[in-house]
N, C-alpha and C positions, 0 to 999 in steps of 0.2 A: 175561893181560890180561882184565878184565872188559867186557863188552859194556855196551849202553845200553838202558834200558827206556823206552818212551814209551805212555802210554795216552790214548786219546782219548774223551771223555764228553760227554753230553747228553740232554737229554729225547728221547723217542721223536719222529723226524721232524727232528732238527736237523741230520741231515747227516753225523754222525759215522762212520758205517760207510763211506760214499763217500770221506770225507776220510782215514780211516784206510789205504784201499786207495791214494790218491793220493799220502799222505805215504810209504807203504812205496815206491812204484814211484819216488819222487823221490830217496830215499835209496839204493836200488839204483842209481839213475843216477849218483849220487855215488860209488859204487865200494863201498858197505857191504853186508854179507852181512846180510839181513833176514828174520826170522821174523814172519808176520802171524798173529795168532789173534784169536779173538772169545770173548766171554763171553755166557752160559754156553756151553760147547762146547770144541772143540779136541783133546779125547781122547774114547774110548768112554764113560767114565763121563759125562764133561761133556754129550755129545751125548744122552745117555739122560736126564740131570737136565734139560736144556733142553726136551725133550719133555714133561716132567712139569710143569715150573714153570710155562711158558708155555702149557701146555694149558688145557683148558676148566674143569677141576675147581677149585672154590674151596679155598683153603688159609688158615691163620691167618698173620699176619705173621713170627711166629718160624719156621714151619715154612718159609716162603719164603726166609728169611735164612739157616738153615741149609742148605737145599738150595743156594743160591748158593755159600755158603761151602766146601760139599764139592766141587762142581765146580771152584771156583778153587783149592783146595789140589791137586786132581789135576793141573789145568793148570800151577801152579808147579813141582810135582814132576817131571812128565813132559816138559815142552815149555820153560817159561820159564827156570828155573834151569840146565838143562843148555845152552842156546843162550847165555846170558850167560857162562856158564863158559868158553865156547868163543870169546868175544869177539865175539859176534855182537849186532846190533840187534834188539830186540823191539818190535814196534807191536801194541799191543791195542786192539781195538775193545770198550771197557768193562774195568774191572778192579775194585778194591775200592771206589772211589768212587762206583760205582753204587749198590752196597749201602747206602753211607753216606748218600746221597741220597735213594734210593727207600725202603728199609726203615728206616734210622735216622732221616732227617727226616721224609718223606712219611708213612710208616706209623706214626710216633711212638715207634718202639723207642730212638730216642737214637743220635747218631753215635758217642759213645764206647763204648756198648754193643755196638753192632754191629761195631766195630773190634776190640773185645776177642775176640768170637765168632770174627773171621776170623784174629786173630793167630796161634794156634798152627798153623794151616794153610798160612799163607803164610811163616813163620818170618821175619819180619821183612822180606820182600821187598816193596818198593814202588817204584813208577815212580821213575825220576829225574826225569821231567816229565810232568804230567798237564795236557792240554788240555781245557776244557770249552767246548763251542760253545754259547754263550749266545743263546738266541733267544727271542721272545715265544711263549708257548704257543699262540696263535691261529695264528701263521704257521706253527708246527710242525703243528698240526692240518691246515691246508690241504696241508701236503707229504705227510702221512700219507693224505690222503684219495684220494690218486693212486696210492696201492702196493695196493689191493686187500685181501686178508684181513690182519686184526689178530690178535695174540695176546691172551691173557687180560689182561694188564698195559695194553697200549694200549687194550684195549676199555673200560677203566674210565673213559676221557675226560678232558675238560680240568681237571677239578677235581684229578685225581691229577696230572696233568702240571705244572700250577702249583704244587702243593706240591713236586715234584720240583725245578723251576726254582729255587725259593727254597732248597731244600735244598741244591744245587749251590753257590750262592752263599755258604751257610753254610759247606759244606766249604772254598771257596776261601778265606773269612776264616779258618778254623780252621788251614789248612795254607798259608800265603801263599808259602812257598819253593818248595813243589812243584806247587801246583794254580793253573793261570792260565786267567782267563776271557778269551775272545775273541769278538767279534761274529760271529754265524753268517748274518747278513744279507748277501744280494748272490749274485754268480754264484759257480759252483763254483771257477773260477780265483781269484776275489777271495778267497774264505775260505781256499782253498789257500794263496795268497801270505801271509795272515795266520798261518796255521799255520806254514808255513817260517819266516817271520820270527821266531816264537815259539821254534821249535826253535833256530834258529841263535843267538838272543839270550841263550838259557838253558842251552846245553849246550856 
């Protein structure tokens, strides 16, 4: 029996990390065995990459894309594929669509080019369902303002996040069967209800 793989996506400050936790907990309450992962991270290599790619040192868009792809490949090999093979559910706080939106669209590398870079490492592994929390970049900025320190990518400001938001919408148009946009405005419980409705309606 193969498990089910769901990823949550969105610009920085969209609330996706909180919603990923809430989704994992809700699925456990329904009796599912759930593995919750984040990107980049989840493995020793992934956590090391996270320190580098989100750290203060500047890097080229392609270097950024390759680092994310490397961390993702290790996460698939070590965590995601084994969990799915055991019939478990996987909830990911970001997966490949982050790279498609950030590096492919916002950085101008091309969605299909970045997908091709990731393809060997993930071996065809894509989420069964990707939920993008769609929010106005200005509202996401207000949310980020209350979090304290930011990473290198967040620190690039609203212009990048606006490009990323457009990138996610482009990704959703490109992969409509898998990627679903939902409004991220409202309370945590209101957004969670939309997330659950999308999961129930599509899986």
